[in-house]
KEDO-452145 format. One record per residue (C-alpha): residue number from 0; residue in three letters; x, y, z. Coordinates in nm, 3 decimals, m for minus. Layout:
<rs>
R num residuo      xx      yy      zz
R NUM     Ala       X       Y       Z
...
</rs>
This chain:
<rs>
R num residuo      xx      yy      zz
R   0     Met   4.168  m0.266  m0.949
R   1     Ser   4.492  m0.101  m0.945
R   2     Phe   4.325   0.230  m0.875
R   3     Leu   4.150   0.097  m0.564
R   4     Arg   4.459  m0.079  m0.446
R   5     Arg   4.647   0.261  m0.471
R   6     Phe   4.374   0.455  m0.303
R   7     Phe   4.281   0.220  m0.028
R   8     Gly   4.602   0.012   0.028
R   9     Ser   4.564  m0.257   0.243
R  10     Ser   4.234  m0.355   0.449
R  11     Ser   4.371  m0.137   0.725
R  12     Ser   4.324   0.149   0.496
R  13     Ser   3.956   0.094   0.534
R  14     Ala   3.978   0.157   0.914
R  15     Trp   4.192   0.451   0.841
R  16     Leu   3.919   0.586   0.592
R  17     Arg   3.659   0.538   0.854
R  18     Ala   3.843   0.722   1.117
R  19     Leu   3.927   0.999   0.891
R  20     Val   3.548   1.077   0.792
R  21     Ile   3.458   1.027   1.172
R  22     Cys   3.704   1.280   1.277
R  23     Phe   3.608   1.518   0.957
R  24     Cys   3.232   1.509   1.083
R  25     Leu   3.331   1.570   1.446
R  26     Ala   3.533   1.873   1.351
R  27     Ser   3.217   1.969   1.112
R  28     Thr   2.987   1.946   1.426
R  29     Phe   3.238   2.122   1.643
R  30     Leu   3.248   2.428   1.432
R  31     Ile   2.854   2.407   1.376
R  32     Phe   2.828   2.401   1.766
R  33     Ser   3.084   2.691   1.829
R  34     Lys   2.844   2.993   1.795
R  35     Pro   2.939   3.300   2.016
R  36     Asp   2.662   3.352   2.306
R  37     Asn   2.568   3.711   2.270
R  38     Asn   2.255   3.681   2.403
R  39     Asn   2.204   3.557   2.770
R  40     Ser   1.803   3.576   2.734
R  41     Ala   1.826   3.327   2.470
R  42     Gln   2.023   3.085   2.672
R  43     Asn   1.764   2.820   2.718
R  44     Glu   1.690   2.837   2.364
R  45     Glu   2.026   2.796   2.255
R  46     Gln   2.081   2.484   2.500
R  47     Ser   1.774   2.323   2.327
R  48     Ile   1.915   2.387   1.986
R  49     Thr   2.245   2.248   2.119
R  50     Thr   2.103   1.923   2.254
R  51     Lys   1.917   1.889   1.944
R  52     Arg   2.240   1.930   1.717
R  53     Ile   2.425   1.686   1.948
R  54     Asn   2.152   1.431   1.893
R  55     Gln   2.192   1.501   1.518
R  56     Ala   2.555   1.449   1.509
R  57     Leu   2.512   1.130   1.678
R  58     Gln   2.296   1.002   1.414
R  59     Leu   2.562   1.137   1.177
R  60     Leu   2.837   0.941   1.313
R  61     Glu   2.635   0.626   1.340
R  62     Ala   2.532   0.688   0.934
R  63     Thr   2.898   0.733   0.871
R  64     Arg   2.996   0.410   1.023
R  65     Gln   2.720   0.221   0.850
R  66     Arg   2.819   0.370   0.498
R  67     Asn   3.194   0.292   0.549
R  68     Glu   3.141  m0.051   0.648
R  69     Glu   2.924  m0.122   0.344
R  70     Leu   3.186   0.053   0.141
R  71     Lys   3.482  m0.152   0.329
R  72     Gln   3.309  m0.492   0.243
R  73     Met   3.270  m0.384  m0.142
R  74     Ile   3.630  m0.298  m0.151
R  75     Glu   3.751  m0.602   0.039
R  76     Asn   3.537  m0.830  m0.220
R  77     Leu   3.688  m0.627  m0.519
R  78     Met   4.041  m0.663  m0.393
R  79     Ser   4.010  m1.025  m0.328
R  80     Glu   3.844  m1.060  m0.722
R  81     Lys   3.508  m1.191  m0.586
R  82     Ile   3.326  m0.951  m0.819
R  83     Asp   3.328  m0.881  m1.179
R  84     Asn   3.424  m0.574  m1.387
R  85     Asn   3.066  m0.473  m1.393
R  86     Ser   3.031  m0.483  m1.005
R  87     Ala   3.362  m0.300  m0.999
R  88     Gln   3.214  m0.023  m1.215
R  89     Lys   2.914  m0.010  m0.988
R  90     Leu   3.161   0.039  m0.678
R  91     Ile   3.327   0.330  m0.864
R  92     Gln   2.995   0.478  m0.909
R  93     Lys   2.895   0.440  m0.551
R  94     Leu   3.207   0.598  m0.423
R  95     Asp   3.152   0.882  m0.670
R  96     Tyr   2.782   0.923  m0.546
R  97     Asn   2.905   0.910  m0.154
R  98     Met   3.176   1.183  m0.230
R  99     Arg   2.913   1.394  m0.418
R 100     Asn   2.624   1.328  m0.152
R 101     Pro   2.620   1.415   0.222
R 102     Ile   2.512   1.143   0.451
R 103     Ser   2.159   1.101   0.537
R 104     Met   2.028   0.933   0.855
R 105     Gly   1.697   0.947   1.073
R 106     Gly   1.550   1.248   0.897
R 107     Val   1.892   1.430   0.923
R 108     Met   2.121   1.524   0.636
R 109     Arg   2.416   1.744   0.740
R 110     Ser   2.644   1.929   0.489
R 111     Tyr   2.916   2.074   0.706
R 112     Asp   2.729   2.384   0.848
R 113     Ser   2.371   2.297   0.781
R 114     Val   2.100   2.073   0.874
R 115     Ile   1.839   1.976   0.594
R 116     Cys   1.550   1.753   0.666
R 117     Asn   1.560   1.479   0.424
R 118     Glu   1.421   1.147   0.556
R 119     Pro   1.180   1.045   0.807
R 120     Ser   1.230   0.814   1.070
R 121     Leu   0.981   0.505   1.095
R 122     Glu   0.878   0.616   1.409
R 123     Tyr   0.751   0.955   1.269
R 124     Glu   0.586   0.788   0.962
R 125     Leu   0.400   0.527   1.210
R 126     Met   0.293   0.804   1.442
R 127     Arg   0.172   1.048   1.174
R 128     Arg  m0.059   0.763   1.016
R 129     Arg  m0.167   0.644   1.351
R 130     Ile  m0.290   0.998   1.425
R 131     Gln  m0.460   1.031   1.111
R 132     Asn  m0.641   0.683   1.150
R 133     Asn  m0.735   0.750   1.497
R 134     Ile  m0.899   1.092   1.417
R 135     Gly  m1.139   0.865   1.203
R 136     Glu  m1.194   0.626   1.463
R 137     Leu  m1.271   0.882   1.717
R 138     Trp  m1.538   1.059   1.489
R 139     Asn  m1.684   0.695   1.413
R 140     Tyr  m1.740   0.633   1.805
R 141     Phe  m1.892   0.948   1.884
R 142     Ser  m2.098   1.005   1.572
R 143     Ser  m2.241   0.639   1.636
R 144     Glu  m2.302   0.716   2.010
R 145     Leu  m2.460   1.030   1.973
R 146     Gly  m2.684   0.873   1.686
R 147     Lys  m2.791   0.621   1.919
R 148     Ile  m2.873   0.882   2.171
R 149     Arg  m3.087   1.090   1.941
R 150     Lys  m3.273   0.763   1.853
R 151     Lys  m3.364   0.721   2.217
R 152     Val  m3.475   1.072   2.276
R 153     Glu  m3.643   1.164   1.957
R 154     Arg  m3.994   1.081   2.111
R 155     Ala  m3.928   1.153   2.488
R 156     Val  m3.707   1.463   2.433
R 157     Pro  m3.756   1.580   2.064
R 158     Glu  m3.603   1.918   2.173
R 159     Leu  m3.266   1.752   2.217
R 160     Gln  m3.279   1.613   1.870
R 161     His  m3.162   1.977   1.735
R 162     Asp  m2.876   1.988   1.997
R 163     Ile  m2.751   1.654   1.906
R 164     Asn  m2.759   1.731   1.526
R 165     Ser  m2.575   2.088   1.582
R 166     Ile  m2.311   1.869   1.785
R 167     Leu  m2.270   1.641   1.498
R 168     Ile  m2.242   1.898   1.254
R 169     Leu  m1.991   2.088   1.431
R 170     Gly  m1.802   1.787   1.509
R 171     Ala  m1.797   1.667   1.161
R 172     Glu  m1.668   2.003   1.073
R 173     His  m1.375   1.981   1.326
R 174     Lys  m1.293   1.623   1.208
R 175     Arg  m1.262   1.763   0.863
R 176     Ser  m1.019   2.025   0.994
R 177     Leu  m0.811   1.794   1.185
R 178     Leu  m0.786   1.579   0.880
R 179     Ser  m0.689   1.859   0.656
R 180     Asp  m0.438   1.967   0.897
R 181     Met  m0.257   1.625   0.920
R 182     Glu  m0.252   1.625   0.524
R 183     Arg  m0.099   1.969   0.516
R 184     Met   0.144   1.855   0.804
R 185     Arg   0.240   1.588   0.573
R 186     Glu   0.282   1.818   0.262
R 187     Leu   0.518   2.070   0.480
R 188     Asp   0.704   1.834   0.691
R 189     Gly   1.006   1.828   0.436
R 190     Tyr   0.983   1.454   0.348
R 191     Glu   0.768   1.448   0.064
R 192     Glu   1.043   1.423  m0.198
R 193     Trp   1.177   1.125  m0.017
R 194     Arg   0.841   0.963  m0.017
R 195     His   0.811   1.001  m0.384
R 196     Gln   1.148   0.870  m0.449
R 197     Glu   1.146   0.590  m0.235
R 198     Ser   0.820   0.471  m0.382
R 199     Arg   0.985   0.476  m0.718
R 200     Asp   1.284   0.306  m0.598
R 201     Leu   1.080   0.009  m0.439
R 202     Ser   0.845  m0.017  m0.710
R 203     Asp   1.129  m0.036  m0.980
R 204     Leu   1.324  m0.302  m0.762
R 205     Val   1.031  m0.521  m0.751
R 206     Gln   0.937  m0.478  m1.108
R 207     Lys   1.293  m0.593  m1.216
R 208     Arg   1.289  m0.884  m1.011
R 209     Leu   0.952  m0.994  m1.146
R 210     His   1.086  m0.933  m1.526
R 211     Tyr   1.393  m1.110  m1.412
R 212     Leu   1.195  m1.395  m1.259
R 213     Gln   0.963  m1.424  m1.580
R 214     Asn   1.234  m1.415  m1.847
R 215     Pro   1.493  m1.676  m1.748
R 216     Ala   1.815  m1.712  m1.948
R 217     Asp   1.703  m2.048  m2.079
R 218     Cys   1.339  m2.148  m2.054
R 219     Ser   1.387  m2.523  m2.112
R 220     Lys   1.584  m2.532  m1.782
R 221     Ala   1.376  m2.290  m1.580
R 222     Arg   1.170  m2.401  m1.281
R 223     Lys   0.813  m2.307  m1.363
R 224     Leu   0.481  m2.292  m1.217
R 225     Val   0.163  m2.342  m1.400
R 226     Cys  m0.150  m2.151  m1.331
R 227     Lys  m0.493  m2.191  m1.489
R 228     Leu  m0.662  m1.878  m1.535
R 229     Asn  m1.031  m1.990  m1.554
R 230     Lys  m1.108  m2.020  m1.196
R 231     Gly  m1.485  m2.051  m1.143
R 232     Cys  m1.564  m1.683  m1.043
R 233     Gly  m1.591  m1.308  m1.169
R 234     Tyr  m1.320  m1.107  m1.332
R 235     Gly  m1.192  m0.944  m0.977
R 236     Cys  m1.170  m1.288  m0.830
R 237     Gln  m0.969  m1.420  m1.129
R 238     Leu  m0.728  m1.145  m1.125
R 239     His  m0.659  m1.196  m0.761
R 240     His  m0.608  m1.583  m0.825
R 241     Val  m0.357  m1.484  m1.079
R 242     Val  m0.188  m1.255  m0.838
R 243     Tyr  m0.180  m1.556  m0.584
R 244     Cys   0.000  m1.776  m0.831
R 245     Phe   0.257  m1.502  m0.901
R 246     Ile   0.326  m1.442  m0.549
R 247     Val   0.404  m1.819  m0.527
R 248     Ala   0.607  m1.825  m0.811
R 249     Tyr   0.821  m1.529  m0.680
R 250     Ala   0.857  m1.702  m0.331
R 251     Thr   0.970  m2.056  m0.482
R 252     Glu   1.181  m1.867  m0.772
R 253     Arg   0.965  m2.026  m1.074
R 254     Thr   0.863  m1.864  m1.382
R 255     Leu   0.490  m1.827  m1.393
R 256     Ile   0.306  m1.986  m1.683
R 257     Leu  m0.021  m1.887  m1.712
R 258     Lys  m0.270  m2.096  m1.909
R 259     Ser  m0.539  m1.878  m2.041
R 260     Arg  m0.664  m2.023  m2.356
R 261     Gly  m1.038  m2.034  m2.360
R 262     Trp  m1.081  m1.782  m2.088
R 263     Arg  m1.442  m1.706  m2.002
R 264     Tyr  m1.411  m1.347  m2.047
R 265     His  m1.196  m1.347  m2.379
R 266     Lys  m1.165  m1.695  m2.564
R 267     Gly  m0.854  m1.590  m2.739
R 268     Gly  m0.670  m1.573  m2.360
R 269     Trp  m0.488  m1.322  m2.173
R 270     Glu  m0.248  m1.227  m2.414
R 271     Glu  m0.477  m1.066  m2.641
R 272     Val  m0.587  m0.793  m2.372
R 273     Phe  m0.266  m0.774  m2.168
R 274     His   0.087  m0.811  m2.226
R 275     Pro   0.204  m1.201  m2.176
R 276     Val   0.344  m1.243  m1.841
R 277     Ser   0.675  m1.345  m1.999
R 278     Asp   0.851  m1.236  m2.323
R 279     Ser   1.042  m1.548  m2.363
R 280     Cys   0.900  m1.867  m2.154
R 281     Val   0.555  m1.927  m2.218
R 282     Asp   0.466  m2.273  m2.180
R 283     Ala   0.569  m2.587  m1.973
R 284     Glu   0.524  m2.863  m2.254
R 285     Gly   0.739  m3.156  m2.296
R 286     Val   0.850  m3.154  m1.918
R 287     His   0.658  m3.390  m1.647
R 288     Ala   0.452  m3.171  m1.436
R 289     Asn   0.374  m3.236  m1.059
R 290     Ser   0.102  m3.112  m0.845
R 291     Trp   0.162  m2.892  m0.550
R 292     Pro   0.376  m2.898  m0.354
R 293     Gly   0.575  m3.144  m0.547
R 294     Arg   0.924  m3.246  m0.478
R 295     Ala   1.230  m3.044  m0.441
R 296     Asp   1.373  m3.144  m0.795
R 297     Ser   1.027  m3.095  m0.953
R 298     Gln   1.079  m2.870  m1.274
R 299     Val   0.718  m2.790  m1.319
R 300     Leu   0.441  m2.744  m1.045
R 301     Val   0.070  m2.715  m1.112
R 302     Leu  m0.089  m2.483  m0.841
R 303     Pro  m0.433  m2.518  m0.726
R 304     Ile  m0.680  m2.249  m0.633
R 305     Ile  m0.585  m2.100  m0.303
R 306     Asp  m0.880  m2.240  m0.108
R 307     Ser  m0.755  m2.601  m0.188
R 308     Leu  m0.383  m2.531  m0.116
R 309     Val  m0.224  m2.793   0.115
R 310     Pro   0.008  m2.704   0.287
R 311     Arg  m0.031  m2.354   0.305
R 312     Pro   0.296  m2.160   0.295
R 313     Pro   0.377  m1.865   0.536
R 314     Tyr   0.435  m1.601   0.225
R 315     Leu   0.065  m1.620   0.125
R 316     Pro  m0.107  m1.263   0.190
R 317     Leu  m0.092  m1.097   0.409
R 318     Ser   0.278  m1.150   0.448
R 319     Ile   0.541  m0.941   0.277
R 320     Pro   0.914  m0.999   0.185
R 321     Glu   1.129  m0.950   0.492
R 322     Asp   1.413  m0.791   0.274
R 323     Leu   1.179  m0.516   0.191
R 324     Ala   0.954  m0.486   0.515
R 325     Ser   1.165  m0.192   0.698
R 326     Arg   1.142   0.015   0.371
R 327     Leu   0.766  m0.054   0.319
R 328     Arg   0.677   0.013   0.703
R 329     Arg   0.799   0.325   0.682
R 330     Leu   0.663   0.414   0.343
R 331     His   0.325   0.272   0.326
R 332     Gly   0.023   0.265   0.566
R 333     Asp  m0.068  m0.080   0.465
R 334     Pro   0.216  m0.266   0.331
R 335     Ile   0.030  m0.592   0.185
R 336     Val  m0.172  m0.383  m0.032
R 337     Trp   0.129  m0.214  m0.180
R 338     Trp   0.296  m0.559  m0.237
R 339     Val  m0.034  m0.691  m0.401
R 340     Gly  m0.045  m0.372  m0.628
R 341     Gln   0.314  m0.455  m0.760
R 342     Phe   0.207  m0.761  m0.897
R 343     Leu  m0.119  m0.609  m1.056
R 344     Lys   0.117  m0.342  m1.192
R 345     Tyr   0.337  m0.607  m1.373
R 346     Leu   0.040  m0.814  m1.499
R 347     Leu  m0.219  m0.544  m1.625
R 348     Arg   0.011  m0.387  m1.875
R 349     Pro  m0.254  m0.339  m2.148
R 350     Gln  m0.198  m0.449  m2.516
R 351     Lys  m0.173  m0.135  m2.747
R 352     Ser  m0.564  m0.166  m2.879
R 353     Ile  m0.662  m0.160  m2.488
R 354     Lys  m0.430   0.115  m2.393
R 355     Asn  m0.617   0.311  m2.684
R 356     Phe  m0.954   0.213  m2.547
R 357     Leu  m0.906   0.316  m2.204
R 358     Val  m0.757   0.657  m2.315
R 359     Ser  m1.077   0.737  m2.565
R 360     Gly  m1.304   0.546  m2.288
R 361     Ala  m1.198   0.834  m2.033
R 362     Ala  m1.230   1.111  m2.298
R 363     Lys  m1.572   0.987  m2.425
R 364     Leu  m1.697   0.989  m2.056
R 365     Gly  m1.556   1.331  m1.970
R 366     Trp  m1.351   1.180  m1.700
R 367     Ser  m1.128   1.443  m1.507
R 368     Lys  m0.994   1.524  m1.176
R 369     Pro  m1.071   1.608  m0.887
R 370     Ile  m1.294   1.321  m0.884
R 371     Val  m1.406   1.023  m0.628
R 372     Gly  m1.471   0.684  m0.747
R 373     Ile  m1.774   0.508  m0.639
R 374     His  m1.822   0.128  m0.700
R 375     Val  m2.176   0.017  m0.628
R 376     Arg  m2.191  m0.367  m0.641
R 377     Arg  m2.554  m0.536  m0.650
R 378     Thr  m2.711  m0.824  m0.849
R 379     Asp  m2.563  m1.141  m0.743
R 380     Lys  m2.385  m0.997  m0.446
R 381     Val  m2.666  m0.867  m0.246
R 382     Gly  m2.815  m1.117   0.006
R 383     Thr  m2.532  m1.370  m0.052
R 384     Glu  m2.198  m1.194   0.022
R 385     Ala  m2.295  m0.836   0.109
R 386     Ala  m2.561  m0.614   0.222
R 387     Phe  m2.779  m0.387   0.031
R 388     His  m2.631   0.001   0.052
R 389     Ser  m2.854   0.301  m0.067
R 390     Ile  m2.680   0.545  m0.298
R 391     Glu  m2.722   0.802  m0.016
R 392     Glu  m2.464   0.594   0.193
R 393     Tyr  m2.197   0.617  m0.064
R 394     Met  m2.283   1.002  m0.102
R 395     Thr  m2.248   1.111   0.256
R 396     His  m1.866   1.004   0.243
R 397     Val  m1.804   1.154  m0.098
R 398     Glu  m1.965   1.484   0.036
R 399     Asp  m1.763   1.453   0.343
R 400     Tyr  m1.442   1.407   0.128
R 401     Phe  m1.510   1.724  m0.086
R 402     Leu  m1.616   1.933   0.249
R 403     Thr  m1.250   1.809   0.379
R 404     Leu  m1.066   1.951   0.075
R 405     Glu  m1.228   2.282   0.117
R 406     Thr  m1.167   2.334   0.483
R 407     Asn  m0.930   2.593   0.373
R 408     Gly  m1.199   2.774   0.155
R 409     Thr  m1.148   2.685  m0.164
R 410     Thr  m1.436   2.561  m0.373
R 411     Ile  m1.406   2.232  m0.534
R 412     Pro  m1.614   2.082  m0.844
R 413     Arg  m1.813   1.807  m0.740
R 414     Arg  m1.757   1.513  m0.953
R 415     Ile  m1.780   1.156  m0.928
R 416     Phe  m1.726   0.828  m1.139
R 417     Leu  m1.985   0.588  m1.067
R 418     Ala  m1.928   0.204  m1.154
R 419     Ser  m2.195  m0.072  m1.087
R 420     Asp  m2.339  m0.382  m1.228
R 421     Asp  m2.671  m0.225  m1.197
R 422     Ala  m2.741   0.050  m1.471
R 423     Arg  m3.028   0.171  m1.259
R 424     Val  m2.785   0.324  m0.986
R 425     Ile  m2.624   0.565  m1.228
R 426     Asp  m2.974   0.755  m1.337
R 427     Glu  m3.076   0.734  m0.973
R 428     Ala  m2.746   0.929  m0.851
R 429     Arg  m2.800   1.200  m1.162
R 430     Lys  m3.159   1.259  m1.032
R 431     Lys  m3.102   1.266  m0.666
R 432     Tyr  m2.766   1.490  m0.676
R 433     Pro  m2.798   1.746  m0.961
R 434     Gln  m2.520   1.931  m0.790
R 435     Tyr  m2.289   1.666  m0.881
R 436     Glu  m2.143   1.577  m1.222
R 437     Val  m2.211   1.194  m1.216
R 438     Ile  m1.975   1.034  m1.482
R 439     Gly  m2.074   0.679  m1.582
R 440     Asp  m2.165   0.448  m1.847
R 441     Ser  m2.515   0.288  m1.836
R 442     Glu  m2.429   0.048  m2.093
R 443     Val  m2.126  m0.088  m1.919
R 444     Ala  m2.325  m0.120  m1.608
R 445     Arg  m2.591  m0.325  m1.797
R 446     Leu  m2.325  m0.544  m1.959
R 447     Ala  m2.186  m0.612  m1.617
R 448     Gly  m2.509  m0.771  m1.505
R 449     Val  m2.494  m1.168  m1.415
R 450     Ser  m2.657  m1.278  m1.758
R 451     Thr  m2.398  m1.044  m1.992
R 452     Arg  m2.085  m1.017  m1.801
R 453     Tyr  m1.907  m1.309  m1.976
R 454     Thr  m1.858  m1.123  m2.298
R 455     Asp  m1.594  m0.932  m2.477
R 456     Asn  m1.761  m0.613  m2.454
R 457     Ala  m1.839  m0.669  m2.070
R 458     Leu  m1.466  m0.754  m2.030
R 459     Tyr  m1.360  m0.413  m2.179
R 460     Gly  m1.627  m0.227  m1.984
R 461     Ile  m1.492  m0.369  m1.622
R 462     Val  m1.131  m0.309  m1.738
R 463     Leu  m1.213   0.063  m1.801
R 464     Asp  m1.410   0.086  m1.488
R 465     Ile  m1.134  m0.050  m1.279
R 466     His  m0.907   0.169  m1.451
R 467     Leu  m1.085   0.466  m1.386
R 468     Leu  m1.176   0.370  m1.027
R 469     Ser  m0.788   0.332  m0.963
R 470     Leu  m0.702   0.675  m1.099
R 471     Ser  m0.978   0.852  m0.891
R 472     Asp  m0.863   1.077  m0.590
R 473     Phe  m1.074   0.871  m0.356
R 474     Leu  m1.261   0.559  m0.340
R 475     Val  m1.632   0.475  m0.179
R 476     Cys  m1.721   0.134  m0.233
R 477     Thr  m1.769  m0.193  m0.044
R 478     Phe  m1.478  m0.398   0.011
R 479     Ser  m1.677  m0.732  m0.009
R 480     Ser  m1.639  m0.668  m0.362
R 481     Gln  m1.315  m0.766  m0.545
R 482     Val  m1.342  m0.515  m0.817
R 483     Cys  m1.339  m0.227  m0.557
R 484     Arg  m1.011  m0.422  m0.391
R 485     Ile  m0.844  m0.422  m0.725
R 486     Ala  m0.894  m0.064  m0.777
R 487     Tyr  m0.752   0.025  m0.464
R 488     Glu  m0.466  m0.220  m0.495
R 489     Ile  m0.368  m0.062  m0.824
R 490     Met  m0.420   0.304  m0.692
R 491     Gln  m0.108   0.223  m0.459
R 492     Thr   0.099   0.188  m0.768
R 493     Leu   0.000   0.565  m0.818
R 494     Tyr   0.078   0.736  m0.497
R 495     Pro   0.368   0.672  m0.246
R 496     Asp   0.098   0.601  m0.007
R 497     Ala  m0.272   0.575  m0.091
R 498     Ala  m0.373   0.350   0.198
R 499     His  m0.618   0.612   0.332
R 500     Arg  m0.779   0.698   0.016
R 501     Phe  m1.091   0.487   0.064
R 502     Lys  m1.401   0.441   0.263
R 503     Ser  m1.537   0.085   0.287
R 504     Leu  m1.917   0.071   0.375
R 505     Asp  m1.859  m0.315   0.496
R 506     Asp  m1.536  m0.487   0.507
R 507     Ile  m1.191  m0.377   0.619
R 508     Tyr  m0.944  m0.477   0.318
R 509     Tyr  m0.883  m0.852   0.303
R 510     Tyr  m0.716  m1.101   0.058
R 511     Gly  m0.936  m1.398  m0.054
R 512     Gly  m0.781  m1.702   0.113
R 513     Gln  m0.542  m1.504   0.328
R 514     Asn  m0.334  m1.623   0.608
R 515     Ser  m0.453  m1.468   0.956
R 516     His  m0.477  m1.095   1.004
R 517     Asn  m0.352  m0.992   1.330
R 518     Arg  m0.331  m0.696   1.540
R 519     Gln  m0.129  m0.598   1.846
R 520     Ala  m0.272  m0.431   2.140
R 521     Val  m0.093  m0.097   2.239
R 522     Ile  m0.308   0.002   2.484
R 523     Ala  m0.469  m0.217   2.732
R 524     His  m0.865  m0.261   2.746
R 525     Glu  m1.120  m0.368   3.043
R 526     Ala  m1.415  m0.499   2.886
R 527     Arg  m1.729  m0.295   2.989
R 528     Asn  m1.996  m0.571   2.892
R 529     His  m2.012  m0.896   2.744
R 530     Asp  m1.986  m0.795   2.405
R 531     Glu  m1.621  m0.673   2.449
R 532     Ile  m1.298  m0.852   2.507
R 533     His  m1.007  m0.767   2.773
R 534     Met  m0.679  m0.683   2.615
R 535     Arg  m0.320  m0.648   2.762
R 536     Ile  m0.057  m0.462   2.611
R 537     Glu   0.106  m0.651   2.343
R 538     Asp  m0.170  m0.905   2.319
R 539     Met  m0.223  m1.039   1.964
R 540     Val  m0.572  m1.009   1.839
R 541     Gly  m0.711  m1.193   1.521
R 542     Val  m0.922  m0.921   1.362
R 543     Ala  m1.239  m1.018   1.207
R 544     Gly  m1.349  m0.652   1.057
R 545     Asn  m1.420  m0.310   1.175
R 546     His  m1.779  m0.198   1.257
R 547     Trp  m1.700   0.176   1.182
R 548     Asn  m1.850   0.290   1.495
R 549     Gly  m1.512   0.302   1.698
R 550     Phe  m1.499  m0.070   1.752
R 551     Ser  m1.372  m0.373   1.574
R 552     Lys  m1.444  m0.745   1.633
R 553     Gly  m1.186  m1.018   1.686
R 554     Lys  m1.009  m1.285   1.880
R 555     Asn  m0.761  m1.246   2.156
R 556     Met  m0.507  m1.497   2.089
R 557     Arg  m0.382  m1.527   2.451
R 558     Thr  m0.731  m1.571   2.610
R 559     Asn  m0.937  m1.724   2.321
R 560     Gln  m1.193  m1.447   2.377
R 561     Ile  m1.395  m1.332   2.076
R 562     Gly  m1.578  m0.994   2.073
R 563     Leu  m1.526  m0.602   2.036
R 564     Phe  m1.260  m0.395   2.123
R 565     Pro  m1.154  m0.029   2.049
R 566     Ser  m1.014   0.017   1.733
R 567     Phe  m0.772   0.270   1.834
R 568     Lys  m0.595   0.034   2.107
R 569     Val  m0.445  m0.167   1.835
R 570     Asn  m0.190  m0.146   1.569
R 571     Asp  m0.160  m0.356   1.272
R 572     Lys   0.096  m0.625   1.280
R 573     Val   0.296  m0.654   0.970
R 574     Glu   0.369  m1.022   0.887
R 575     Thr   0.696  m1.059   0.735
R 576     Val   0.879  m1.376   0.577
R 577     Lys   1.201  m1.469   0.409
R 578     Leu   1.184  m1.459   0.024
R 579     Pro   1.433  m1.458  m0.240
R 580     Thr   1.604  m1.145  m0.322
R 581     Tyr   1.696  m1.178  m0.667
R 582     Pro   2.040  m1.029  m0.655
R 583     Asn   2.090  m1.087  m1.024
R 584     Ala   1.823  m0.846  m1.122
</rs>
């Protein structure tokens, strides 16, 4: 305290410090710009460079102002004794960090006489991902339309079939080249280190908050939310049920109490497979429990399944926390998937025996990278919630993925991990695709069938399947299956942004029981036929799905029209909601 008072003096010293830093930055900027002009032929280029440096200097000044405002507030709090000794130590550490590290702002980090790329802007990341997505949408459109034309002329003008096939083959190669270039651009743009660090920082922040929530100082006084694991559905559905309970617990600042004894997959309960959701607060006995939504003073609430939740709060998926939204939008292509993945990361911490089983299971199968994970859901799904898809449909996208990797001329081993609830699919893939190493366990697939799936061995099998699918480099599946969506969600915890590492043969990503999924028109559209809808720029469209042919289906919220619209003419609307920030965590 006395050190800080001597160093900064009164509050007016904060203004003096801010002015000094800005003057220093201006002086540094002047020195950077003061280069002798010895080459008249390069005058235009020099002017362009100068303009760029001026813009960077302005960004630096703004960053300086923001940083010093933050420090000023911390210093004032400390001098007025509003923070404790631990916070004072953190302030000293932050001051030391600021003195050792140059200011970063908008992708520019200036250290006296050099400009080093450090952080991307939000606009850059959004545009980069939009271009990558739209390359795929462009190919979806042209390949679909050319396919229709090929069918029309196959009898009338059969010689055109060869021409159309040639166009499709070269067009696919062109698409793969563009996607490869986009991936290479990401690797070379200078921001990859930031992406990895930001991903770690954000994940650590959320995991600390969840640990703090789940381990209150006094369990007897803690507000609790009771969630019953045994929802009447399969493993993937039950996991999503627990995640939904956890999100509600996070939003209401209640410790989640998971009731799992007699679990249909493992009678001993959740804690024998995964770590308990709390180390210190595991029951709500002895306290009167109220059903949702309860009262403000209700210490214990019992949560129904998401389908029966009334009233429905705004923080259900697909919303993300307001305090993390700006960072998540810059980091990740689909923030809600990242958000759900963080809850799964906390929940699915395997017990030692299960962890050993996962390691030995992968070794026994010969699982290694590079590898594409395929999940083929059959049995009770087909004809009720999903259509039948042949193994050829999956393998078309697998082959396309490997060809994209090989655009630069390298040869990649063809390897897939195939998980299914139909053991025949694995044998079929091995017979039809001998050039591929097909990794899969027919016994696990057999146990995943309807008559045997609720057993311990079946549980271990599906846990292993999801684990290996999530570790794969790319996923090909149907998002109508919750197993595949869970693998995709877990995958987001392994990369800074794995939003593009999938191909779904049916649905877009969704969360069962979610609030509305909206997209905003960024390009106007005039309907060309009765199947399409009109859109003005900024119209909000509730999306129902992607047809993977260049068009999506949705409802224009302004006109109430329901129909098709070009997928590239909209952007996802990221829904945010104000949630607790857990400062003590």
